N, C-alpha and C positions, 0 to 999 in steps of 0.2 A: 449498105451492103447488098451485093447482088448474089443471088443463089440460082444456079442453073442446074436443073435435074436432067439426067440422061439415063434412062433405063437401058442396061446393056447386058449382053450375054444371053444364053438360053434360059436362065432363070430370072431374067429381067430384074437384076439388082440395080438399085439406083446409085449412080455415080453423081457426085455433086462438085461443080466448080464454084468455089466461094471466093468472091472478090470483095475485099474490105479495105478500110484505111490502114490496117496493120499488115496487109499482105494478101496474097492469093494462094489458096490451097486446093488440092483435089482430094476428095474424100471417097474412099471405097471404089476405085476403078476396077470393076468386076470383069471387064472384057472390052472388045472392040477398040483396041488402042488407036487404030487409024482414025476412027470416028472421033475419039476424044482429042487427038492431035488437031483434027480439023476444027473442032469446037474452039480450041484455044485461039486459033487464027481468027475465027469469026467473032469471038468475044473480045479480041484484042487484049487478052490477058493470059499470061503463061504462069502456071503454078510454080511455087517455090518449094513445095514439099507435097508428099502423099501422106495422108492420115488415114489409118485403118481403124474402123470401129471394132473389128474382130478379124480373125484369120480363116474364115471359111472360104473355100475356093471360089465361090460365086461373087465374092467381094474383092478379089485380088488378081483376077485373071489377066489384067492388063498391066500389072505392076512391073514385070520384067521388061517388056518392050518400052514402057514409058521411062523407066530408069535408064535404059540403054540410050534412048533418044535424047533425053533431057538432063541426065545426071542428077536426078532428084533424090533427096533423102527420103527414107520411108520410116514412118513412126508407127509403133505397135506396142501394146502392153506386153511385158515379158511373159506373163502367164499364158499368152496365146502363141508363144514361139513354137511349141510342139505341133500345133495345128498348122502354123505357117510353113514349117519345114516339110510337112506331109501333105500340103495342099494339092500338089499335082497327083499324088497317089489317091487322095480322096476323090478327086475329080474323075479319075479312071474308073472308080467303083460305080460312078453314075454314068459311065460310058462317054465321058467328056474329056477334053484335053485342055489343060492350062500350062503355060510355061512355068518352070521352076522359079519361084520368087527369089529375088536376090538377097544375099546376106552381106554385111550385117544390117540390122535395123536399129533405129534410134528408139530408146525406151520411153514409153508414156507412163505417167504416174498420176495418181489422184491429185487434183488441185493445180497441176501444171497449166500454164497459159501459153498457147501457141497461136500466133496470128490473130489475136483477139478472142480466141476460143478457149474456154476452160474445160479441162479434161475431168470427166466424172467416171470413176470406175464402177460399172454397173454389171456385175457378173450374173450368170444364170443361163443365158443362151450359150455362152462359152466362158471359160474361167477368166480370161482377160478382156472381156467385152467392155467397151467404153462408149460414152456418148460425148458429144462436143456441144457445149452450151455457150451462147452469146447472150448477154443481158439485155441487149437492144438499146435503143435510145428514143424513147417515146417523144412525140407521136410518130416520128418518121419510120422508126424501125422497132417493131415489137420484139420481145425476147424470142429466141429460137433455139431449138436443140436438134442435133442430128442424132437420132435415136438408134441407128443401126437396126439390128433385128430384135430389139427389146420390145418396142411398141409400134404397132401399125394402126391404120384407120380400121377400127372395128375388130382388131385382133392383137395378139401378143406373139412373142417369139417362141419357137419350139424349145422344149427342155428335155427331149428324149434322145439327144445326140451325145456322142462321146464328150465327156467333160462338162456337160450341162447339169443344171440343178434346178428343180422346181422351186425349192425353198429360196434359193439365192435369187432366182428370177423374180419372184413376188416381192422379196425385199427390195430389189432394184426398182421394180415398178412403183412401190410406195415412195421411194426416194424421188423418182422422176416426177410423181404427182405432187410433190412438195414444192416444185418450181412454180412460178407465177402461172395462174390459170390461162392467161392469154398467150402463153408460150406457143409459138408455131412448132409443130413437130414435123421434121423431115425424115421419114423412115427409110429403112434399107430396101423396102419393096413397097410399091403402091403409092397412092397419092398422099399429099400433105394433109395434116389435120391440126387440131389444137388440143392442148391438155384439157381444157374446159370441156370440149366436145366429147373427148374420150372418157373423161370422168363421169359424164352424164349418160353416155349411150353405149360405151363398150361393155359387152356382157361379161368380159373377163375381169373388169375393174369394179363391178358392183359391190359396194361395201368395203372396198379395199383400204380406203383411208382409215 
């Protein structure tokens, strides 16, 4: 499995092109659609779908132009549909502009498998926040998870936003930490890490298990 990370947009959200034996997907295209289209050509891989960990505007700013260019289906948990519908409005409150994301979207649900990735519903940062988990294939491919804005290297997601919940976020973090310790974490912002490293060094996770 190949994972290509591209930080995009003014908030530098990570977009991921994931190429595996069960297909190619694009996770959280937050902006810079032309740059992402160029990446597809360089990588020699065109995504078959867009998967969204959640519907904050910095993770979906390139959805509309990519859907228009490539006719891609968009997958999102239904509990984040209100955020999705108001993403352009939310961006304007930050002084930013994103195109209105297109409807309809395909629903994600707990336990669903798409392109080799398992959907984990992990709310807290937003009601419909999900992560995408791949069990890996030792030794060539360790387990990996696309954690969205739940867990970062040395940090965790905000829970002071509309629809967020501190209690739900920490429940989701506990569930995430139950995955294999060697799991690579590909977060919504910032560099990669591992669950083992975060469990040992992340100040927000001390004693969480």
